[in-house]
N, C-alpha and C positions, 0 to 999 in steps of 0.2 A: 174586337175582343171575342169574336166568334171562335168556338172550339167544337170539332166534330164529336158526336156522342161516343164513338168507339174509343177516341183518345181520352175522353173523360173516364170511360169505363176502365181503361188500363191503369188509371191512377187511383180510382176509388174502389174497385172491386177487390174482394179478398180472395187470395189464392192459397192453395195448400191447406185448406180446411176441408172437413168432411162434407160431402154432398148430402143435402137434406132429402133428396129424392132417392138416393141409394145408400142410406146410412148403414145398412146391414151387409153391403157388398164389400168385397175386397178391392183394394186399389181404387178407393172412392175419393181421393183427394182432387180438389179442383185445380187443375194445372193447364186449363185451356180457356182462352177468351174467345167467345163468339162475337165477332165484330158486327154482325148484323143484328143480333139480339142485345148486344152491349151487356153481356153478363158472363160470369165465370161458370164453367161447367166441368164435369169430371169425365173420364174416359167412357163411362157407361152412358153418358148423355150424347155421345157423338152421333149415334144413329139418328136421333131426332134433329140433328143440325148438320147432316152430311152435305147438304147443298149450300150451306152458309160458308162464309169466310172464317176460318179457324186459325188462331194463333197460339202456338204452344208457349207456355211460360215455364221457365226453369228456375231452379233455386241455387244461389251461390252466396256463400257467407251470410246466410239467413236473410237474403234479400232476393227480390224477384228480378229476374233477368230474361231477356229475349234474344234470340239469335239475330245478329246484325244483318245477316242475309235476308231474313224474313221481314224485319222491321223496315229495311230500306225499300221494300216494295210498297210501303204505305206512306213514308215520310222521309224527308232528307235528314240523315243522321250525321252529317258532317260536323266536325268540331265536338262531337260527343265521344268521350274516351271509351274505348272498347277493351275487353279483356278476353284472353284465350282460355277456353275450357274444353277439354276433350277435342282438341284440334279445331274448335269452332269459336269464332269471335262472337261475344255477347256484349250487350249494353244493359245498364241498370234502368229500370222503369221509373223509380222514385228517387227523390233527392236523399242524400246521406250527409247530413250536417257533421262537421268535424269539430269536436270539443276543443282540442288543443289548437292554439294559434300556429299557423304555418310559418316555419322558419327555414328558408332555403330557397334554392333556385327553382324556377318552373312557373307554371301558370296556376291561377286560382279560379275555381268555379265561379261563374257569374251570379249564382243564386245562393249557394250554401257555403262558399268560401273553403271548399275542400281543395287540397293540393292536387294538381294534375300534372301529367307529363305534357311536354310540348309535342304537337301544336294544338292540343285540345283546350277548350274553354268551358265545357259543360261536363259534369260528372254523370248525368243521367238524362233520359229523354224529358222528364218532367222539368228539369232545370232549363233545358233549351227552349221548351214551349213557354215557360214562364218568362224567360228573357225576351223572346220574340213579342209576346203580348205586352210586356212592360215597355218595350221600345215602340209600341203602337205600330208594329209592322203587320202586313197582311199574312196571316198564318196559312191561308189557302195556297200561297205561292210556294210553300214548302211541302205541301201534300202531293202525293202521287196517285194517279188513278190505278185502282186495283180491284178488279171484279172477281177474281178467283184466287183464293189462298187456302191451300190444303196442308194438312199435317205431313210431316216427313215420313218416308217409308219405314224408318226405324221406330216410329211411335207405336207403342203396344196398346191395342184396343181389345179389352176382354170381351169374350162372347157371353151372351146371356145363357142362363142355365136351361131355358126352354127352347134354345135354338136347335133345329133339327140336325145341323151339321156339327154340333158340339160333341155329342156322345153318340156312338152308334155301335151296334153289335152285329158281327158277321155270323149269319146262320145259314147252313146249307139247305138247299131245296132237294126235293125227292129226285132220285135218279130216273132217267127215262125208262119206259117200259121195255122189257126184254133184256135188261142187263142181268148178268149171272150173279150168283152169290159171292163168288170169288172176287168179282170186280168191286162189289160193295165193300169188301174187306181190305183190298189192296189199293184201290184207285184213290188218288189224292183228292182232297176236298177243294174243288175248283169253282163251283157255282155257288154264288152267295146272293143274299138279298139283304138290304139294309133295314134294320129295325131300330126304332127309337128306344134306347135304353141306356141308362147310365152304367158305367163300369168298364172294365178293360175289354179289349178286343179278344173274342174267343172264336174258335172254329169247332163246332160240334158236328161229328159225323153220325149220321143215322144208321143204325144197324137193325132196323126193324124187319128186314127181309131175311136175316140169318135164322135158320131153323134151330129148333131146340137140340136136334141131333148133332148138328155141326158144332153148336156151342158146347155140348157135353164132350165131344171129341177133343176140342181145343183145350178144355179145362182138364181133361184126363192125361194129357201129354206131360210127361215128367222126364227130367234128365236121368241118365243112367247112374248107377251107383258109383260114387267117386272112388278111385283107387289111389293109395299113397305110393309115392315114388320109393323105390328100394333104397335101403340104407347103404351107404358106401363104407 
């Protein structure tokens, strides 16, 4: 009757609820299960669990699902009916009892009597685990050793607001000594230093070496008097 703690957490932990540690942050829904801490976490908590085994939980028809590819690294998922979502096969974590009595051909779930396609016998991972324990079989024979389990490359991890790499402003440094005034006006802004500051990326050119006389000359330049074209 032994059941690993991470397997119990997948069945008891609540997902897609606001994280109490990041209640004021955006995208704070708990959609990850840390298998080493046996708790549900949000994307903002990933940094504190980056060396742990992390399993992403998805939502399908108001139920929690996990990619079959990820779950098979932990436990044998044969005979559990899978569904295709966005070109990926997923399985349900918890049982889904069916109210109406099944009338038709096909299999029936061993735990909740839900109608299934052949050759499946369990509608969720929880139903298969319950069936194994009810048959007094050794559950450890179905478990698979997995020391490393990381999130997929497409998983979005938000950056904290105080991260140095989140926002930066590009500011130019002083030109080397000996450069002429014309170089200061026409040379592109190529040398930058990073400065921690929120806001868009800007490139400010310093014109502190431009003399007042040159500035007045540039300001006094005007176009010639416009002439109308002759009437035909």
